[in-house]
N, C-alpha and C positions, 0 to 999 in steps of 0.2 A: 380524627378524620380519616385515617386509614381503616379503621374496623368498618367505618361507614361503606368506604369504597369495596372491603371484602364483602360486605353484607350485600351490596348492589350487584357483586358478581356472581354470587350464589343465587339470587333472585333471578337474574337474567339467565342463569344455567338451567334454573329450573323451567323458565317459560321456553327456552330452545327445546328441553328434551319433551315437554310437553307437545309441543307444534310439531316435533319429530315422530311421537307417538301417533298423534291425528293423522299425519300424512301417512306413514305405515299402514292404519287402518283404513283410510281410505283407497291405498293403493293394493292391498292383499283382501280388502274387502270384510265383510262380517256374516254373522249367521243368516242364511236365507231363511224364508218363512218354509213352514211346514203344515200340511194339513194334519188335525187332530188324529186321523185313525193312525197315520204313519208315526205321530208322534207319541200316542198312548201305545203301539207297539215296540218302539223303541224302547219306553221306558220301562216296559213288562219282561224285555229282553234280558236275561241274567249274564249271558256272554260277551259283554263289550271288551274288546280286547284288554290285556293286562300288560301294559309296558313299563312294569315296575323294574324290569331289569336295567333301565338307566335313569329311572326317576329316583331311586334311593339306593345310593351307594357310597360305601366306606371312603371317606378322605384317606391321603397318603399316609396319616397317623395311627390308623386302624380304627379310630372313632367314628361313629355314624354321627353326621352332622345334623342338629337339630335346631329346627326355625320355627317361627310362630308367624304365618304370612298375615294372619287375621289381624295381629296385633301392630303389625309394621306399615307405617303411614309413607306415604311420599318421601324421597329422600329430605326434599326442600323442608319438610315439617318436623325432621328428625334431626333435634339437635344434635346428638352422639354422630350421626353419620356426617352432618356438617361440620363439626369439629374435625372429624377424622380426614375428610376432603381437604382441608385447609391445611392439615399437618402433611397431608399427601403431596399436596402442589408445592408446599414450602420446601420438603425435604427434595422432591423431584421435579424442579420447574418444567420439565417436557410431559408431564403428565397431564393429557388432555381429556377431561370429562364427556365431552361433546362427543369427540371421537369414538370412545368406548361407546357410549349410549347407542352410537349410528351402528357399531359393528356388533353389539351383542346379540341383538334379533336376527340378524343375520347367521350371526354363528349358531344360534338356537336351531333355527330352520335347517341350516347346512347339516349340522350334528344329527339331528333328529332324522333328518332323511337318508342321510349316509347309514345311520344304524339300521332304518327297515330295510335297506336295501343290501346290507350286508359289505359295504364298501370300507374294509380294513384299512386299506392304503389311504384312502380320504381322511379317516378318522385318527389313525396314529398320531400326526403332527400336531393334533388340536386337543388331544387328551393327555393328562397325566399318567404314569405308568401304569398306576394302581386301577383309574378308571378305564386306561385302554384294555387290561386283563378282564376286567369284568363286563366290557362290551364285547369283547373278543369271544369269552365263553358263552355270553347268550346267543350272538352270531352262530357259533359252531354247532352249540344244541339246537338252534331253529334248524339248521341243515341238517343235522345229524335225524330229525323226524321228516325231512324232503319238505319243509313249510318255508313260505314265502311272507313276507310281512307288507303292507302298503300304508304308507303314512301320508296325510295331506294337510296341509296348515292352511285353514280358512282364513284365519286372520288373527290380530295381537288385539285383546279385549283391553290390556292393561300392561304395563313394563314398569318396575319400580325398583330402585337401588336400595335395597334395605341393610346394608354392612359394608364398612369399608375398613381394611385394616393393613397393617404392613408388618411382613417379618424381614427384616435385614434390607434386602434391595428388591424384595417382592412386594407386588401389592395385591391383595385378594380382595376382588368386589363381588358381592353376592347380589343378585338380581332376581327378583320374582317375575316369571311371564305368566299371565293368564291369557289363555289362546282358547281358539275353538277348534277343533282337528278332528280328523276321522281315522279311526286305526282299524285294519283287520289284519286276518290270517288266513292264507289258503294252503290247501293240501297239495301233495303233488300232481293231483288231477284238475287244478284250478277251483276247488269249490272252497267257499269261504266256511271255515270251520270257526272262526271266533270272530264277534264283531258283526258289523253293518256297514258297509259302504253309504248308506242313507242316513246314518245316524251321526250328528255334528254333538261331539262331546265338549264340554268346557273343563278344561283342566289348568291348574295351578302348578307350575315346576319353579322350583328355586336352585338356581345354579350358581357355584362360585367358579370363578375367572379369575386365573394369576398371570402376572406378567414382572418379568425382572425388569425393573426400569432403566438399569444399565447395558440391556442388550440392546442390539439393533434389530432384534426380529419383533416385527409388529404384532406376532400373534397373541392372544389372550388364550390361556390352556386351560380347560375344564377342569378342576380338580376335585369337585363335588357336586353330586346332585341330591334333590330331595323334592318330593311332589305328591299330589294327590289331587283325584278328580273333584271336581265341584259337585 
């Protein structure tokens, strides 16, 4: 009977997360229509902004994080993720998956926007030391070139929890975000040198977020990123 209730809890959480994703998409919007000429021009343009500075970053242990988003299903369909979530909940009763899935997309937009604007003060408390060092270098390099970046999140197409792990009292949750976004870089005269503000790019980013479950700090810290353009 206990196993049946646990299974129903997981199914319920899956339904809640699905509703949250649909609500986010309705609030943030989806890809707007474009005429064929604009679409062809954008597809033929090779200089879509490269923001890999924050998409693929080494974790704290120095090893690059490798993921296979195409092979990762929604968490409620992944037996390993479900099993690990149950273990996490048993070890840390204060763990709240629904709360995390609400915070994760907000953290994604906030961090990506702060990175584009070069707001180091906003980034520092949300990133592990290794990730912050990489972000800081990318921001400083951009400033040295007298360039500015602009990021706009059009909407979330999907949000999936693809991995759940624990190390001591730390919980690491890996989330795959598929988003529609625009990214451009301007020179000091304000001229667009990379990207196109009218081109909406579909991007898949995989982020690992960590929290010490014994800490009163509610923040989930970004510890690793990986991503690719769709």
